[in-house]
PDB file of N, CA, C and O in Angstrom:
ATOM      1  N   UNK A   1       4.429   2.087  11.412  1.00  0.00           N
ATOM      2  CA  UNK A   1       3.342   2.026  10.465  1.00  0.00           C
ATOM      3  C   UNK A   1       3.794   1.393   9.151  1.00  0.00           C
ATOM      4  O   UNK A   1       3.053   0.613   8.553  1.00  0.00           O
ATOM      5  N   UNK A   2       5.001   1.722   8.698  1.00  0.00           N
ATOM      6  CA  UNK A   2       5.485   1.181   7.433  1.00  0.00           C
ATOM      7  C   UNK A   2       5.521  -0.346   7.468  1.00  0.00           C
ATOM      8  O   UNK A   2       5.180  -0.995   6.479  1.00  0.00           O
ATOM      9  N   UNK A   3       5.926  -0.914   8.581  1.00  0.00           N
ATOM     10  CA  UNK A   3       6.004  -2.378   8.674  1.00  0.00           C
ATOM     11  C   UNK A   3       4.625  -3.017   8.543  1.00  0.00           C
ATOM     12  O   UNK A   3       4.491  -4.083   7.942  1.00  0.00           O
ATOM     13  N   UNK A   4       3.593  -2.370   9.104  1.00  0.00           N
ATOM     14  CA  UNK A   4       2.237  -2.890   8.977  1.00  0.00           C
ATOM     15  C   UNK A   4       1.778  -2.823   7.518  1.00  0.00           C
ATOM     16  O   UNK A   4       1.157  -3.755   7.008  1.00  0.00           O
ATOM     17  N   UNK A   5       2.093  -1.710   6.859  1.00  0.00           N
ATOM     18  CA  UNK A   5       1.730  -1.558   5.450  1.00  0.00           C
ATOM     19  C   UNK A   5       2.461  -2.616   4.614  1.00  0.00           C
ATOM     20  O   UNK A   5       1.863  -3.256   3.749  1.00  0.00           O
ATOM     21  N   UNK A   6       3.738  -2.787   4.877  1.00  0.00           N
ATOM     22  CA  UNK A   6       4.532  -3.771   4.132  1.00  0.00           C
ATOM     23  C   UNK A   6       3.974  -5.182   4.318  1.00  0.00           C
ATOM     24  O   UNK A   6       3.930  -5.966   3.369  1.00  0.00           O
ATOM     25  N   UNK A   7       3.554  -5.499   5.526  1.00  0.00           N
ATOM     26  CA  UNK A   7       2.992  -6.822   5.806  1.00  0.00           C
ATOM     27  C   UNK A   7       1.740  -7.061   4.961  1.00  0.00           C
ATOM     28  O   UNK A   7       1.555  -8.152   4.423  1.00  0.00           O
ATOM     29  N   UNK A   8       0.889  -6.055   4.844  1.00  0.00           N
ATOM     30  CA  UNK A   8      -0.322  -6.175   4.030  1.00  0.00           C
ATOM     31  C   UNK A   8       0.049  -6.347   2.559  1.00  0.00           C
ATOM     32  O   UNK A   8      -0.501  -7.211   1.876  1.00  0.00           O
ATOM     33  N   UNK A   9       0.975  -5.531   2.075  1.00  0.00           N
ATOM     34  CA  UNK A   9       1.372  -5.590   0.668  1.00  0.00           C
ATOM     35  C   UNK A   9       2.004  -6.948   0.337  1.00  0.00           C
ATOM     36  O   UNK A   9       1.824  -7.457  -0.769  1.00  0.00           O
ATOM     37  N   UNK A  10       2.728  -7.523   1.266  1.00  0.00           N
ATOM     38  CA  UNK A  10       3.380  -8.819   1.037  1.00  0.00           C
ATOM     39  C   UNK A  10       2.375  -9.931   0.755  1.00  0.00           C
ATOM     40  O   UNK A  10       2.723 -10.940   0.142  1.00  0.00           O
ATOM     41  N   UNK A  11       1.144  -9.756   1.191  1.00  0.00           N
ATOM     42  CA  UNK A  11       0.118 -10.753   0.918  1.00  0.00           C
ATOM     43  C   UNK A  11      -0.259 -10.782  -0.558  1.00  0.00           C
ATOM     44  O   UNK A  11      -0.858 -11.751  -1.024  1.00  0.00           O
ATOM     45  N   UNK A  12       0.084  -9.734  -1.294  1.00  0.00           N
ATOM     46  CA  UNK A  12      -0.331  -9.602  -2.690  1.00  0.00           C
ATOM     47  C   UNK A  12       0.832  -9.603  -3.682  1.00  0.00           C
ATOM     48  O   UNK A  12       0.635  -9.350  -4.870  1.00  0.00           O
ATOM     49  N   UNK A  13       2.022  -9.880  -3.205  1.00  0.00           N
ATOM     50  CA  UNK A  13       3.181  -9.916  -4.095  1.00  0.00           C
ATOM     51  C   UNK A  13       4.106 -11.045  -3.674  1.00  0.00           C
ATOM     52  O   UNK A  13       4.096 -11.468  -2.518  1.00  0.00           O
ATOM     53  N   UNK A  14       4.889 -11.519  -4.596  1.00  0.00           N
ATOM     54  CA  UNK A  14       5.842 -12.576  -4.278  1.00  0.00           C
ATOM     55  C   UNK A  14       7.241 -12.020  -4.038  1.00  0.00           C
ATOM     56  O   UNK A  14       8.210 -12.775  -3.954  1.00  0.00           O
ATOM     57  N   UNK A  15       7.341 -10.717  -3.929  1.00  0.00           N
ATOM     58  CA  UNK A  15       8.622 -10.066  -3.660  1.00  0.00           C
ATOM     59  C   UNK A  15       9.057 -10.374  -2.242  1.00  0.00           C
ATOM     60  O   UNK A  15       8.239 -10.363  -1.323  1.00  0.00           O
ATOM     61  N   UNK A  16      10.340 -10.649  -2.059  1.00  0.00           N
ATOM     62  CA  UNK A  16      10.877 -10.906  -0.727  1.00  0.00           C
ATOM     63  C   UNK A  16      10.688  -9.662   0.134  1.00  0.00           C
ATOM     64  O   UNK A  16      11.066  -8.566  -0.281  1.00  0.00           O
ATOM     65  N   UNK A  17      10.106  -9.811   1.330  1.00  0.00           N
ATOM     66  CA  UNK A  17       9.863  -8.648   2.188  1.00  0.00           C
ATOM     67  C   UNK A  17      11.112  -7.808   2.465  1.00  0.00           C
ATOM     68  O   UNK A  17      11.013  -6.594   2.646  1.00  0.00           O
ATOM     69  N   UNK A  18      12.277  -8.441   2.499  1.00  0.00           N
ATOM     70  CA  UNK A  18      13.506  -7.693   2.775  1.00  0.00           C
ATOM     71  C   UNK A  18      13.870  -6.748   1.635  1.00  0.00           C
ATOM     72  O   UNK A  18      14.673  -5.833   1.817  1.00  0.00           O
ATOM     73  N   UNK A  19      13.281  -6.965   0.458  1.00  0.00           N
ATOM     74  CA  UNK A  19      13.561  -6.121  -0.699  1.00  0.00           C
ATOM     75  C   UNK A  19      12.567  -4.970  -0.851  1.00  0.00           C
ATOM     76  O   UNK A  19      12.732  -4.115  -1.722  1.00  0.00           O
ATOM     77  N   UNK A  20      11.546  -4.949  -0.013  1.00  0.00           N
ATOM     78  CA  UNK A  20      10.520  -3.918  -0.115  1.00  0.00           C
ATOM     79  C   UNK A  20      10.908  -2.722   0.749  1.00  0.00           C
ATOM     80  O   UNK A  20      11.177  -2.851   1.943  1.00  0.00           O
ATOM     81  N   UNK A  21      10.927  -1.550   0.103  1.00  0.00           N
ATOM     82  CA  UNK A  21      11.276  -0.310   0.795  1.00  0.00           C
ATOM     83  C   UNK A  21      10.156   0.705   0.597  1.00  0.00           C
ATOM     84  O   UNK A  21       9.173   0.431  -0.091  1.00  0.00           O
ATOM     85  N   UNK A  22      10.310   1.866   1.199  1.00  0.00           N
ATOM     86  CA  UNK A  22       9.320   2.928   1.021  1.00  0.00           C
ATOM     87  C   UNK A  22       9.293   3.412  -0.420  1.00  0.00           C
ATOM     88  O   UNK A  22       8.289   3.968  -0.865  1.00  0.00           O
ATOM     89  N   UNK A  23      10.376   3.208  -1.153  1.00  0.00           N
ATOM     90  CA  UNK A  23      10.447   3.642  -2.542  1.00  0.00           C
ATOM     91  C   UNK A  23       9.922   2.594  -3.523  1.00  0.00           C
ATOM     92  O   UNK A  23       9.830   2.864  -4.720  1.00  0.00           O
ATOM     93  N   UNK A  24       9.580   1.410  -3.033  1.00  0.00           N
ATOM     94  CA  UNK A  24       9.076   0.342  -3.903  1.00  0.00           C
ATOM     95  C   UNK A  24       7.774   0.775  -4.566  1.00  0.00           C
ATOM     96  O   UNK A  24       6.846   1.245  -3.908  1.00  0.00           O
ATOM     97  N   UNK A  25       7.728   0.603  -5.892  1.00  0.00           N
ATOM     98  CA  UNK A  25       6.534   0.954  -6.666  1.00  0.00           C
ATOM     99  C   UNK A  25       5.681  -0.296  -6.857  1.00  0.00           C
ATOM    100  O   UNK A  25       6.193  -1.381  -7.131  1.00  0.00           O
ATOM    101  N   UNK A  26       4.382  -0.119  -6.706  1.00  0.00           N
ATOM    102  CA  UNK A  26       3.462  -1.259  -6.724  1.00  0.00           C
ATOM    103  C   UNK A  26       3.522  -2.071  -8.011  1.00  0.00           C
ATOM    104  O   UNK A  26       3.636  -3.296  -7.966  1.00  0.00           O
ATOM    105  N   UNK A  27       3.448  -1.412  -9.137  1.00  0.00           N
ATOM    106  CA  UNK A  27       3.391  -2.125 -10.414  1.00  0.00           C
ATOM    107  C   UNK A  27       4.791  -2.443 -10.919  1.00  0.00           C
ATOM    108  O   UNK A  27       5.085  -3.598 -11.229  1.00  0.00           O
ATOM    109  N   UNK A  28       5.647  -1.451 -11.006  1.00  0.00           N
ATOM    110  CA  UNK A  28       6.976  -1.639 -11.598  1.00  0.00           C
ATOM    111  C   UNK A  28       7.905  -2.524 -10.764  1.00  0.00           C
ATOM    112  O   UNK A  28       8.623  -3.358 -11.316  1.00  0.00           O
ATOM    113  N   UNK A  29       7.895  -2.349  -9.441  1.00  0.00           N
ATOM    114  CA  UNK A  29       8.827  -3.094  -8.590  1.00  0.00           C
ATOM    115  C   UNK A  29       8.224  -4.350  -7.977  1.00  0.00           C
ATOM    116  O   UNK A  29       8.909  -5.361  -7.824  1.00  0.00           O
ATOM    117  N   UNK A  30       6.951  -4.287  -7.627  1.00  0.00           N
ATOM    118  CA  UNK A  30       6.327  -5.400  -6.902  1.00  0.00           C
ATOM    119  C   UNK A  30       5.449  -6.276  -7.786  1.00  0.00           C
ATOM    120  O   UNK A  30       4.980  -7.327  -7.347  1.00  0.00           O
ATOM    121  N   UNK A  31       5.225  -5.855  -9.023  1.00  0.00           N
ATOM    122  CA  UNK A  31       4.450  -6.659  -9.958  1.00  0.00           C
ATOM    123  C   UNK A  31       2.976  -6.787  -9.625  1.00  0.00           C
ATOM    124  O   UNK A  31       2.326  -7.746 -10.041  1.00  0.00           O
ATOM    125  N   UNK A  32       2.444  -5.833  -8.882  1.00  0.00           N
ATOM    126  CA  UNK A  32       1.030  -5.893  -8.520  1.00  0.00           C
ATOM    127  C   UNK A  32       0.173  -5.423  -9.685  1.00  0.00           C
ATOM    128  O   UNK A  32       0.611  -4.617 -10.507  1.00  0.00           O
ATOM    129  N   UNK A  33      -1.054  -5.933  -9.750  1.00  0.00           N
ATOM    130  CA  UNK A  33      -2.005  -5.454 -10.753  1.00  0.00           C
ATOM    131  C   UNK A  33      -3.092  -4.643 -10.043  1.00  0.00           C
ATOM    132  O   UNK A  33      -3.104  -4.558  -8.815  1.00  0.00           O
ATOM    133  N   UNK A  34      -3.987  -4.057 -10.805  1.00  0.00           N
ATOM    134  CA  UNK A  34      -4.986  -3.166 -10.215  1.00  0.00           C
ATOM    135  C   UNK A  34      -5.892  -3.910  -9.222  1.00  0.00           C
ATOM    136  O   UNK A  34      -6.304  -3.340  -8.212  1.00  0.00           O
ATOM    137  N   UNK A  35      -6.195  -5.162  -9.507  1.00  0.00           N
ATOM    138  CA  UNK A  35      -7.026  -5.934  -8.576  1.00  0.00           C
ATOM    139  C   UNK A  35      -6.308  -6.116  -7.238  1.00  0.00           C
ATOM    140  O   UNK A  35      -6.900  -5.907  -6.180  1.00  0.00           O
ATOM    141  N   UNK A  36      -5.024  -6.509  -7.289  1.00  0.00           N
ATOM    142  CA  UNK A  36      -4.250  -6.684  -6.054  1.00  0.00           C
ATOM    143  C   UNK A  36      -4.162  -5.381  -5.273  1.00  0.00           C
ATOM    144  O   UNK A  36      -4.264  -5.371  -4.046  1.00  0.00           O
ATOM    145  N   UNK A  37      -3.974  -4.301  -5.984  1.00  0.00           N
ATOM    146  CA  UNK A  37      -3.857  -2.999  -5.323  1.00  0.00           C
ATOM    147  C   UNK A  37      -5.156  -2.646  -4.602  1.00  0.00           C
ATOM    148  O   UNK A  37      -5.126  -2.195  -3.457  1.00  0.00           O
ATOM    149  N   UNK A  38      -6.289  -2.846  -5.261  1.00  0.00           N
ATOM    150  CA  UNK A  38      -7.568  -2.511  -4.628  1.00  0.00           C
ATOM    151  C   UNK A  38      -7.868  -3.435  -3.441  1.00  0.00           C
ATOM    152  O   UNK A  38      -8.456  -2.994  -2.453  1.00  0.00           O
ATOM    153  N   UNK A  39      -7.478  -4.693  -3.527  1.00  0.00           N
ATOM    154  CA  UNK A  39      -7.640  -5.604  -2.382  1.00  0.00           C
ATOM    155  C   UNK A  39      -6.787  -5.139  -1.206  1.00  0.00           C
ATOM    156  O   UNK A  39      -7.231  -5.148  -0.058  1.00  0.00           O
ATOM    157  N   UNK A  40      -5.557  -4.735  -1.510  1.00  0.00           N
ATOM    158  CA  UNK A  40      -4.662  -4.246  -0.464  1.00  0.00           C
ATOM    159  C   UNK A  40      -5.213  -2.967   0.163  1.00  0.00           C
ATOM    160  O   UNK A  40      -5.102  -2.769   1.373  1.00  0.00           O
ATOM    161  N   UNK A  41      -5.802  -2.109  -0.651  1.00  0.00           N
ATOM    162  CA  UNK A  41      -6.415  -0.880  -0.134  1.00  0.00           C
ATOM    163  C   UNK A  41      -7.515  -1.226   0.866  1.00  0.00           C
ATOM    164  O   UNK A  41      -7.619  -0.597   1.920  1.00  0.00           O
ATOM    165  N   UNK A  42      -8.331  -2.223   0.539  1.00  0.00           N
ATOM    166  CA  UNK A  42      -9.373  -2.665   1.465  1.00  0.00           C
ATOM    167  C   UNK A  42      -8.793  -3.139   2.789  1.00  0.00           C
ATOM    168  O   UNK A  42      -9.328  -2.836   3.856  1.00  0.00           O
ATOM    169  N   UNK A  43      -7.704  -3.878   2.713  1.00  0.00           N
ATOM    170  CA  UNK A  43      -7.036  -4.349   3.936  1.00  0.00           C
ATOM    171  C   UNK A  43      -6.471  -3.181   4.738  1.00  0.00           C
ATOM    172  O   UNK A  43      -6.531  -3.177   5.968  1.00  0.00           O
ATOM    173  N   UNK A  44      -5.922  -2.192   4.036  1.00  0.00           N
ATOM    174  CA  UNK A  44      -5.388  -1.002   4.716  1.00  0.00           C
ATOM    175  C   UNK A  44      -6.501  -0.236   5.421  1.00  0.00           C
ATOM    176  O   UNK A  44      -6.320   0.255   6.535  1.00  0.00           O
ATOM    177  N   UNK A  45      -7.655  -0.139   4.763  1.00  0.00           N
ATOM    178  CA  UNK A  45      -8.796   0.543   5.386  1.00  0.00           C
ATOM    179  C   UNK A  45      -9.185  -0.155   6.683  1.00  0.00           C
ATOM    180  O   UNK A  45      -9.445   0.499   7.693  1.00  0.00           O
ATOM    181  N   UNK A  46      -9.225  -1.474   6.653  1.00  0.00           N
ATOM    182  CA  UNK A  46      -9.580  -2.244   7.851  1.00  0.00           C
ATOM    183  C   UNK A  46      -8.521  -2.105   8.941  1.00  0.00           C
ATOM    184  O   UNK A  46      -8.844  -1.878  10.107  1.00  0.00           O
ATOM    185  N   UNK A  47      -7.259  -2.245   8.553  1.00  0.00           N
ATOM    186  CA  UNK A  47      -6.159  -2.214   9.521  1.00  0.00           C
ATOM    187  C   UNK A  47      -6.034  -0.861  10.225  1.00  0.00           C
ATOM    188  O   UNK A  47      -5.803  -0.802  11.433  1.00  0.00           O
ATOM    189  N   UNK A  48      -6.186   0.213   9.472  1.00  0.00           N
ATOM    190  CA  UNK A  48      -5.947   1.543  10.028  1.00  0.00           C
ATOM    191  C   UNK A  48      -7.235   2.326  10.291  1.00  0.00           C
ATOM    192  O   UNK A  48      -7.185   3.494  10.678  1.00  0.00           O
ATOM    193  N   UNK A  49      -8.390   1.684  10.079  1.00  0.00           N
ATOM    194  CA  UNK A  49      -9.690   2.296  10.322  1.00  0.00           C
ATOM    195  C   UNK A  49      -9.813   3.649   9.616  1.00  0.00           C
ATOM    196  O   UNK A  49     -10.133   4.671  10.223  1.00  0.00           O
ATOM    197  N   UNK A  50      -9.545   3.609   8.309  1.00  0.00           N
ATOM    198  CA  UNK A  50      -9.645   4.808   7.473  1.00  0.00           C
ATOM    199  C   UNK A  50     -10.485   4.478   6.250  1.00  0.00           C
ATOM    200  O   UNK A  50     -10.763   3.312   5.969  1.00  0.00           O
ATOM    201  N   UNK A  51     -10.885   5.510   5.531  1.00  0.00           N
ATOM    202  CA  UNK A  51     -11.564   5.313   4.252  1.00  0.00           C
ATOM    203  C   UNK A  51     -10.701   5.936   3.167  1.00  0.00           C
ATOM    204  O   UNK A  51     -10.344   7.112   3.242  1.00  0.00           O
ATOM    205  N   UNK A  52     -10.371   5.145   2.167  1.00  0.00           N
ATOM    206  CA  UNK A  52      -9.520   5.595   1.073  1.00  0.00           C
ATOM    207  C   UNK A  52     -10.402   5.912  -0.131  1.00  0.00           C
ATOM    208  O   UNK A  52     -11.178   5.070  -0.584  1.00  0.00           O
ATOM    209  N   UNK A  53     -10.275   7.124  -0.636  1.00  0.00           N
ATOM    210  CA  UNK A  53     -11.014   7.504  -1.834  1.00  0.00           C
ATOM    211  C   UNK A  53     -10.350   6.855  -3.040  1.00  0.00           C
ATOM    212  O   UNK A  53      -9.128   6.897  -3.182  1.00  0.00           O
ATOM    213  N   UNK A  54     -11.160   6.255  -3.907  1.00  0.00           N
ATOM    214  CA  UNK A  54     -10.611   5.584  -5.091  1.00  0.00           C
ATOM    215  C   UNK A  54      -9.777   6.533  -5.944  1.00  0.00           C
ATOM    216  O   UNK A  54      -8.776   6.123  -6.531  1.00  0.00           O
ATOM    217  N   UNK A  55     -10.178   7.785  -6.013  1.00  0.00           N
ATOM    218  CA  UNK A  55      -9.425   8.750  -6.817  1.00  0.00           C
ATOM    219  C   UNK A  55      -8.042   9.020  -6.224  1.00  0.00           C
ATOM    220  O   UNK A  55      -7.117   9.382  -6.951  1.00  0.00           O
ATOM    221  N   UNK A  56      -7.896   8.847  -4.914  1.00  0.00           N
ATOM    222  CA  UNK A  56      -6.591   9.054  -4.264  1.00  0.00           C
ATOM    223  C   UNK A  56      -5.620   7.920  -4.567  1.00  0.00           C
ATOM    224  O   UNK A  56      -4.405   8.121  -4.562  1.00  0.00           O
ATOM    225  N   UNK A  57      -6.150   6.731  -4.830  1.00  0.00           N
ATOM    226  CA  UNK A  57      -5.303   5.564  -5.074  1.00  0.00           C
ATOM    227  C   UNK A  57      -4.402   5.789  -6.289  1.00  0.00           C
ATOM    228  O   UNK A  57      -3.249   5.356  -6.292  1.00  0.00           O
ATOM    229  N   UNK A  58      -4.912   6.456  -7.307  1.00  0.00           N
ATOM    230  CA  UNK A  58      -4.136   6.695  -8.525  1.00  0.00           C
ATOM    231  C   UNK A  58      -2.862   7.490  -8.257  1.00  0.00           C
ATOM    232  O   UNK A  58      -1.884   7.355  -8.992  1.00  0.00           O
ATOM    233  N   UNK A  59      -2.864   8.303  -7.229  1.00  0.00           N
ATOM    234  CA  UNK A  59      -1.691   9.106  -6.901  1.00  0.00           C
ATOM    235  C   UNK A  59      -0.677   8.393  -6.023  1.00  0.00           C
ATOM    236  O   UNK A  59       0.394   8.935  -5.747  1.00  0.00           O
ATOM    237  N   UNK A  60      -0.998   7.197  -5.587  1.00  0.00           N
ATOM    238  CA  UNK A  60      -0.094   6.441  -4.720  1.00  0.00           C
ATOM    239  C   UNK A  60       0.704   5.462  -5.557  1.00  0.00           C
ATOM    240  O   UNK A  60       0.176   4.445  -6.007  1.00  0.00           O
ATOM    241  N   UNK A  61       1.952   5.760  -5.763  1.00  0.00           N
ATOM    242  CA  UNK A  61       2.811   4.919  -6.598  1.00  0.00           C
ATOM    243  C   UNK A  61       3.756   4.042  -5.762  1.00  0.00           C
ATOM    244  O   UNK A  61       4.168   2.969  -6.204  1.00  0.00           O
ATOM    245  N   UNK A  62       4.093   4.510  -4.550  1.00  0.00           N
ATOM    246  CA  UNK A  62       5.059   3.787  -3.715  1.00  0.00           C
ATOM    247  C   UNK A  62       4.469   3.503  -2.333  1.00  0.00           C
ATOM    248  O   UNK A  62       3.440   4.065  -1.957  1.00  0.00           O
ATOM    249  N   UNK A  63       5.130   2.633  -1.594  1.00  0.00           N
ATOM    250  CA  UNK A  63       4.695   2.368  -0.231  1.00  0.00           C
ATOM    251  C   UNK A  63       4.828   3.609   0.636  1.00  0.00           C
ATOM    252  O   UNK A  63       4.042   3.816   1.560  1.00  0.00           O
ATOM    253  N   UNK A  64       5.820   4.432   0.337  1.00  0.00           N
ATOM    254  CA  UNK A  64       5.982   5.691   1.067  1.00  0.00           C
ATOM    255  C   UNK A  64       4.789   6.608   0.857  1.00  0.00           C
ATOM    256  O   UNK A  64       4.347   7.283   1.786  1.00  0.00           O
ATOM    257  N   UNK A  65       4.266   6.631  -0.371  1.00  0.00           N
ATOM    258  CA  UNK A  65       3.061   7.423  -0.658  1.00  0.00           C
ATOM    259  C   UNK A  65       1.894   6.938   0.203  1.00  0.00           C
ATOM    260  O   UNK A  65       1.127   7.739   0.737  1.00  0.00           O
ATOM    261  N   UNK A  66       1.775   5.634   0.327  1.00  0.00           N
ATOM    262  CA  UNK A  66       0.689   5.060   1.128  1.00  0.00           C
ATOM    263  C   UNK A  66       0.855   5.434   2.589  1.00  0.00           C
ATOM    264  O   UNK A  66      -0.113   5.812   3.249  1.00  0.00           O
ATOM    265  N   UNK A  67       2.071   5.332   3.099  1.00  0.00           N
ATOM    266  CA  UNK A  67       2.328   5.672   4.503  1.00  0.00           C
ATOM    267  C   UNK A  67       1.950   7.125   4.783  1.00  0.00           C
ATOM    268  O   UNK A  67       1.317   7.414   5.798  1.00  0.00           O
ATOM    269  N   UNK A  68       2.329   8.037   3.895  1.00  0.00           N
ATOM    270  CA  UNK A  68       1.980   9.450   4.060  1.00  0.00           C
ATOM    271  C   UNK A  68       0.465   9.642   4.026  1.00  0.00           C
ATOM    272  O   UNK A  68      -0.085  10.408   4.817  1.00  0.00           O
ATOM    273  N   UNK A  69      -0.200   8.953   3.118  1.00  0.00           N
ATOM    274  CA  UNK A  69      -1.652   9.053   2.991  1.00  0.00           C
ATOM    275  C   UNK A  69      -2.331   8.570   4.277  1.00  0.00           C
ATOM    276  O   UNK A  69      -3.228   9.229   4.803  1.00  0.00           O
ATOM    277  N   UNK A  70      -1.891   7.411   4.772  1.00  0.00           N
ATOM    278  CA  UNK A  70      -2.498   6.873   6.002  1.00  0.00           C
ATOM    279  C   UNK A  70      -2.291   7.840   7.155  1.00  0.00           C
ATOM    280  O   UNK A  70      -3.218   8.081   7.929  1.00  0.00           O
ATOM    281  N   UNK A  71      -1.098   8.396   7.286  1.00  0.00           N
ATOM    282  CA  UNK A  71      -0.832   9.373   8.351  1.00  0.00           C
ATOM    283  C   UNK A  71      -1.778  10.569   8.238  1.00  0.00           C
ATOM    284  O   UNK A  71      -2.312  11.039   9.243  1.00  0.00           O
ATOM    285  N   UNK A  72      -1.982  11.055   7.022  1.00  0.00           N
ATOM    286  CA  UNK A  72      -2.849  12.219   6.842  1.00  0.00           C
ATOM    287  C   UNK A  72      -4.302  11.886   7.184  1.00  0.00           C
ATOM    288  O   UNK A  72      -5.027  12.746   7.684  1.00  0.00           O
ATOM    289  N   UNK A  73      -4.728  10.671   6.927  1.00  0.00           N
ATOM    290  CA  UNK A  73      -6.097  10.263   7.223  1.00  0.00           C
ATOM    291  C   UNK A  73      -6.320  10.032   8.710  1.00  0.00           C
ATOM    292  O   UNK A  73      -7.434  10.186   9.210  1.00  0.00           O
ATOM    293  N   UNK A  74      -5.256   9.663   9.413  1.00  0.00           N
ATOM    294  CA  UNK A  74      -5.383   9.416  10.844  1.00  0.00           C
ATOM    295  C   UNK A  74      -5.344  10.709  11.640  1.00  0.00           C
ATOM    296  O   UNK A  74      -5.666  10.723  12.828  1.00  0.00           O
ATOM    297  N   UNK A  75      -4.957  11.779  10.996  1.00  0.00           N
ATOM    298  CA  UNK A  75      -4.953  13.096  11.639  1.00  0.00           C
ATOM    299  C   UNK A  75      -3.857  13.245  12.599  1.00  0.00           C
ATOM    300  O   UNK A  75      -3.721  14.299  13.222  1.00  0.00           O
TER     301      UNK A  75
END
């Protein structure tokens, strides 16, 4: 699952994929802005067939946070 998430995030950052880890932070490490993050969230919803609450996005700081969130939504 992490590799799928990383692939989506790579579409919105110029960071080398080999440098992206579960601890990578969207803004501080990957240089993403709020627009890029929300676009990526839309892609994640499509890819994993989930619905992400906008209020939950604020609590997701790293790719690991996203992976845990997706797992919890998939049940």
